[in-house]
N, C-alpha and C positions, 0 to 999 in steps of 0.2 A: 310949502314944500311938498305936501301930499298931492296937490294938484299938478305940480311939476313932475313928480314921479309918475303919476297916472298918464300924463301927456307923453312922456318918454316911452312908457310901455305900449301905448297905442301906436306910436310911430314905429316902434320896433316890430309890432305885429303886422302893420301895414307893409313894412319893407321886407318882411321875412321871405327870403329866397326869391325875390323878384328877379334878380339876374339869373334866370333858369335856362337861358338859351346858350348854345355854343355860338361861335362867331359865324361860321359858314354852314356847317351841317345842321339839318333841321332836327329839332327835338320833337318827340311824340306828344308833348304837352302843348295845348293850344291856348290862345287868348280866351279868357273866361267869357261865357255867354253874356251879351249886352255890353261888353267892353270894346273900346276902340283904341288902337295904338297908332300914333302918328310918329313918323321918324324920317331922318335923312341920313344918307351914308355916302362914303367916298371910298374908291378903290384906285390905286395906281398900279400900272403894269410897266415895270421899269427895267432898264439895262439888259434888254434882249441882245444876245450875241449874234443872232442871224446865222446864215450858212453861206458857203462859198458863192452860191449864185445870187444871194440876197443878203447883203450886210444890213442888219437891222439898226436903224438910227432913231426910230420913233419911240417916244414915251407916250403911252395912252393913259388917260385919266377918265374915270367914270364917276359921276355924281348922280344920286337917285333920291327921290322922295317916295315914301311908301306908306300904306295904311293897312292895318290888320284889324278885321272886325270879327269878333266872336259872335257868330249867328246864334248858336246855342252852345252849351258846354260840349266840347269835343268836335265842333265844326267851325272852321275858320276860313274867312275870305281874305285873300292877300292881293292888293293892287300895288303896282309900282310904275313910276315914270322915270326914264333914264335920259341922261345926256352924256355925250362923249367929247373929250378934248384931246387932240393930238398935238404933240410938242416935239420939236426938233432941237436937242441941246447943242446949239452951235452959235458962233458969233453973230450970225444973222438969224435972230430968234424967229421961228415960224410956228404959229399956233393956229389951229382951226377947231371950231366948235360944230357939233352935229347933234341934232335931236336923236335920241336913242329909241330903243324898242319899248313896247308896253306889255310887260308880263302880267297875266291875270291867273291867280292860282287858288286852289281850294284844298284844304287839309281836313281829313276826317280821322279822328282818333277813335277807332271802333272798340278798343279794349284799353282800359285805364285802371290799373291796380296800384296799390301802394308801392309794390316792389318792381313793377314792370308795366310797359305800355306798348301798344302796337297801333300803327296808323298808315294811311295812304296819302300821298301828296301828288296832286295833278296840276299841271300848268300849261297854258297856251300863251304864246308870245305873238303879239300883233306886230308885224314888221314895219316899223316907222323909222328904223335906223338906216345908215348908209351902206347899202348892199354892194356898191361898186368899189369899195376900198378893200383890195385883196389882202392887205396886211392884217386886217381884223380877223382874229380867230373866231370860230363859232361860239366860243364861250362868252363873247361880248355881244353888244348890240350890233349884229351884222346884217340886219334888214331882211331876215327870212322868217317865214312862218315856222315856228318851233313848237314842239309838244314834249311834255315830260310826264312820266308816271313813275313814282318812287315809293318803295316800301320803307317804312320807318319802324325801328325797334329801339326800345330804351330799357335799360336795366338800372334799378335804383337800390343798390345794396344797403345804403343807409341814407340819412337825411341830407348829407352834404356831398355825396359822391354819385356820379352818374356815368354810364357807358351808353353811347349812342351809335347806331349803325344805320346807314342809308344805302340802298341798292336800287338803281333805277335805269330806265331806258329813255334815251333822248332821241326824238325824231327831229330831223332838220330838213327843210325844204330847199328849193332851188334859189340860188343867188342870181338875181337879174343884173347883168353887168353891161348892158348895151352901151356902145355898139359891139363890145366884145361878146363872145359866146357865153351863155349862162353856165353856171357851175352848180352841179348837184352836190350839196354838202352831205357827207356820209353820216349815217346814224352812229350812235355811241352808247356804250354802257357807262354809267356813272356810279361811283361808290364813295362812301365816306365813313370814317370811324372817328369817334371823339371820346375823350375822357374829360369830365369837368369836375371841379372841386369847389364847393362853396366855403369860403372862409368868413365865418360870421354870417350876418344877414344881408350884407351889402356888397360883398366881393365874390366874384366867380373867376376862377382860372381854368383855362382850357388848353388842351393839346389835341390837334386834329390832323388827320391825313385825308386828302381828297384826290381822287383819280378819275380821269376821263380816258376811255379806250375806244377809239373810233374804229369803224368797220373797214376803213381804208387808210393808207398812210397819207394820202393827199387830202388835207382838210380844208385848204383854200388853194387858189391858183399859185400862190407863192410859197406856202408851207406844204411842201410835197412829201415830206418824210417825218411827220409829227403825229404819229398814231397814238402814242402813249404819253399822257401828261399827268404827272403826279407831283403834288406839293405837300409840305407839312406846314402847319399854322399854329404857333403859340399865340394865345390871346388872353385878354382880361376884360371883364365887364364889372362896372361899378355903379351902384345906385347912389346918385348924388344927393337927391332928396327922394322921399317916397314917390314911386312911379316914374321918375326921370332917370334913365339909365344911359351911361356913356360906355362905349365899347371900343377896343383897339386891338388889332392883331397884325401879324406880319407873315404873309405867305412866302415860303422859301421853295424855289423850284428844285425838285429832286432829279428828275430824268433829264438827260441832255436835250431831248426833244422839246421839253418845256422851257429849258434855259435859252433855247433859240428865240422863243417868243418873249419871255421875260424871266428875270432871275429873282426878283423880289416883288411882292404885292402888298404894300401897306393898306390897311383897312381901318376906317374910322366910322363910327355911327353914333347917333343920338336918338333915343326913343322915349316918348312920353305916353303913358296909358291913361285913358279917360274911362270913367264908368265905375260902377260899384259904389260902395258906401264910402 
């Protein structure tokens, strides 16, 4: 019995607060130095209402594999490979698969205190996605060189509650649409706020808001009046066993401009952490 009690205590300490991330917004806490996280995720972009000139009938699905490596404490490398599937919900089912973009990111948490933390997240996206599909918004794998620089802030009033804030600039390059004319995707400001609450050592509940505000209303050749995109995302993360975390969320479009693209965004993910004791 004593050995069993000791084993349970060790597992509880290993699992403590492992679900520390929100679903979409980035936390200022990084993967510990020497640790490697491997994961897979799914997003669906569903039930867009379109606009009078373009009735949206496509459902988009994105699957991705990712790896996060803690180079040292406070410095994390993030690699991701994406794939896209388009699906037309009609009697004659039509589905197409595409290789997506390859984002490479680096996060530096330059101040990390018990009650608060500050960091910077930078990312470059290698354009291997389908740039000729005008229905794809710039927030998906749209086949353009992209860059992001985001400031991260986190407040931790107590052990179980966190407030996160992200504010960043998104650079988008030109979509090559040959034989049609190329399209210069406008730059954007991105923001996000989150509140997360740990229930015990294995559950985390989150409520998030995410916004993209482009510098022009025409963000693709078919989405010509979609400058302001805002959604709210309730979500949950659960540590199934120590280091293995399952997450699920549902993005709900707030602005009419985002509802033209999609109304709901289901999110699923699974992450396993390697390294440490």
